[in-house]
N, C-alpha and C positions, 0 to 999 in steps of 0.2 A: 504493500500500500504506500510506503513512503516514497518510492520512485514516482508513483502516480501523483503524489502531493507535490513533489519537486517540479514535475511537468506542468501541473496546474499553475504553480507560482510563476514558472517561466512564461506561460501563455498570458498570465495576468500582467506581468511586467511589460511584455511586448505590446499588449493592448493599450496599456497606459502610455507607453512611449509613442504609440501611433494615434493617441487620442480617440481610440475606437470604443466609444461609450457603450455601444450595443454588445460588443464582445465582453467588455468589463461587466456589464449587467448579467450576462449569461454565466460568468465565472464566479460571481459573488452570490452568496446566500441572501435571500430577501431581507433577513434580519442582520445583515453584516454590521459590524461595528468597526469604525476607523478611529483609532486613538492617536491623534496628532498632537496631543497635549505637550509632548516634549519638544515640539518645534520651537526653534529660536527665531523663526521668521514669521511669515504670514499664516493666518488662519489657524493658530494653535487652538485645540479643543478636541472634544470627543463627539463623533458623529455616529448616529444610530439609525439603522434602516437604510434601505437602498436609496430612497428619494433624498434623504439628508446627505448621504455619502456622495451621491451624484451631484448635488448642488456644490458640495465642497470641491469635487474634482473640476467641475466647470469653472468655478470662481478661481481656484488656484491656478489651473492650467491657462485660463484666459488672461491671467496677469502677465504671462511670459510668452515670448515668441516661440521658445522651444524649451522643453524639459525632457532630458533623456536619462533614465536610470540605467547604470551599468553595474550589474551584479558582480561582486568579487568572487563569491562562491555560494553554494547552497548547502546548508548544514541541517540535516534531518534530525528530528527529535519527536518520535511518536507522531502525533497529529499536527506538529508544528514544523515550520521550515524557517530557519534564520538566514537572512540574506544581508551580509555586509555589502555596502554599495557606495558608488559615487554618482551623484546627480550632476550632470552638466546642464547648466541653466543659462539661457540667453534671454535678456530682457528686450523689451520693445525698442529700446534705443541702441541695441546691438552689444550692450555690455554683457560679458560672459563671466561666469563664476562656477566654481566647483563646490559641492557640499557633500561631505562624507557622513554617512549614518548607517544604521542597521534596521532592518525590518524583521518582525516576527509575524509570519502568516500562520493562522490556525485554520485547519481544514475540518469541515463537518459535512458529511453526506456528499463528498466529492465537489464541494464548493467552498470558497473562502468565507469563513464565518467571522474572523477578526483579524485586523491588520494593525500592528502597533509600531510606531516609530520610536527609535532610541538614538541618542546622539553617539553612543559608544557601543561597539560590538560586544564588549564585556558585559554591559547591561542587558543586551538582548540575549546573550547566551545564558546569563543567570536567570532571566525571566523564563527561558525555555528549559531550565534545570540542566544546563550544560556547562562545561568548563572548556576554555580554549587551551 
């Protein structure tokens, strides 16, 4: 099952990078929770349910010309997948920046049920009961 979870997360990140909201909807559980409260940037908060999460994605992605998540690796832990990553972000004025973080994706019933942002990989691994 864990390899299926990794593939689900890969597809979800690809859909996000392509701003394919319909694919994102299909991959997320209707009761998905997006915990973006650790964000040091825009839109920090916790979003519950697909409609609220969709509004977050549209607002957040609409702020930038481009946002591309580049996974560093996929670390499996039961129903969770930890993904240390680098986000390449380009603003509307062409200004580019990099942001490093880690996500913990929790899978339920073959769909993403919870996505949590962490600033440090160590924090994400601890949340998933792993050690680096």
